C-alpha positions, 0 to 999 in steps of 0.5 A: 913689284907690280901695281895692283891697279892704276887710277887716272883722275881727270881734272874738271875743265873750267868754262873758258868764258868764266875762267879766261886763261890769264896767261894769254891776257894782253897785260901791259906789264903783269896781271898784278900791276895792270890789275891794281894800278890801271884797271882797279882805280875807278872801281876802288873809288866807287867802293870808297864812295859806297862805303862812306856815303856821308862823306860824299854828299853833293854839297861836299866840297874838296877839303885840304886833305882831299885836295893834297891827296887827289890834286897834288899827289895824283893829278899834278904829280902824274903830269910830271911822270912824263919827264921819265919818258922824255926829258930824263931819258938822254937818248930820247931827248937827243933824238927829239930835242927840237920837239921837247924844247919847242913845245913848252916854249910855244905853249907859253907863247900861245898861253900868253896870247890866249890870256891876253884875249881874256883870262876866261879864254885861257882857262877855257882853252886849257879845260878843253885841252884837258878834256881831250887828253882825258878822253884820249887816254881812255881810248889809248888804253882800249887800243893797248888792251885790244892789240891781240884781238883778231877782229875786223874793222867793224868790230874795232870801230864799234870799240872806238864808238863805245869808249868815246860814248862812255866819255863824251856822253857825260860831257855832253850832258854836262854842257847841255844840262848846265853848270854843275856843283863842280868845274874842270878848272874854274867857274864857267870854263865850259860853254853851256847850251841848255837843252830840252829834256827831249834832247837829253832823252835822245842822247840817253837812248843813243848811249844805251843803244851803243852800250847794248850793241857793244855788250852783244858784240863782245859776248858773241866774240868771247863765245867764238874765241872761248876766252874773255879779254879781261883787261879790255872789258874791265877798262871799258866798264871802269870808264863807263862807271867812272865817267857816268857816276862822276859827272851825271849820277853823284853831281858832287865836287868831291865825287867828281874829283875822286873818280876823275883824278884816280881813274886818270892819274894812277893808271898813267903813272902805272903805264910810265912805271911799266915802260920804265921797268922794261926799258931801264931795269929789265933791258938795262937801258937809259942812264944810271938815274933811270935804272935806279928809279925803275929798280926793285926799290926805286918806286919811292924815288919815282913817286918822290921826284914827281911829287916834289915837282908837283909840290913846287908848282902848286906852291908857286900857284898858291903863292903868286895867284890863288892863296887858297892853301896858305897853311899847307904852302907856308914856304911860298907865302913870302911870294908877292900875290900878283894882281897886275893884269900884265904880270898875270898874263905872263905868269899864269901861262908860264905856270901852266907850261908843264901841264900843256907840255904834258898834254901835247907830248902825250900825243907823240910818245904813246903812239901805237902805229907810228912809234918813234919813241921806242915804247911799244916793242919795249913795253908790250909783247 
């Protein structure tokens, strides 16, 4: 039977600038994991603040419930996620055992020396280590999401300037404006150099200029390539918003903690999970424990192990030192509250060892150029 007629229906071609080809986006693991757990957190935190403004007033402190969620189960827990890349991986540990053993030992020794010079000296050093770590994580994700771009050196440098401006400008504002309603760790752990309004205006102008140049550069590049690097742009935008609103705009302890912790801790844990899935589940590498942790049903074990470590660490802090959340850490209230300056000099740096170790080892295990830890090829295509 002959066809009486044929009709060809042409599908409309979407604008490549608006609808980027998601199959070619430089995701680390997948659009879903990257989108929800690496890129979405700062936007989700801002949405919560916008929906419940009365709960995030500048004078609003961090309640016990918020502290448990944000500090214990996200901030401190993400520190221990590093163990999946280091101490729990037998092959990696054997190859880098000297580094993995000496870093915590030297961290404790250096901490004791710093604390002997004064408790505030110790906390200031720890605060600035943390700040550097937080800033570098944003830069690291920028490099990951820019890895497939065919751009020149000048363009890459502008990306670097932009991500550092997004993080360092709010920190400069904090240092030059003076003490805020919040601290990084304890009161006065930052140096404050009060500056005139003119200096702050100059910094603000430079900040806006950098952001404008970056935006123009990216629009031009997207038009030329007929595609948008979606994860990169969302990462840069999320960094700009979370650091500016968290430190400069809202000026509240709870808002700072929410934006700071969620934007840092959740993406880090997601990165470790993405690496583990490809390294230990898909490629069936590592030991049986890691294969179980990163299996289809292993997410609860993944989170449970690091949450348990975090609970024990914070319980020891509360029992020996802080005594701030005694009801939540009732299991640790039998510990003696340490008041001896000599004992504190030895104990406080010891309790901070996991945190310092996390800061230091991160500078090694996530390197893009000199990857001695078998993560780039295993994790990213």
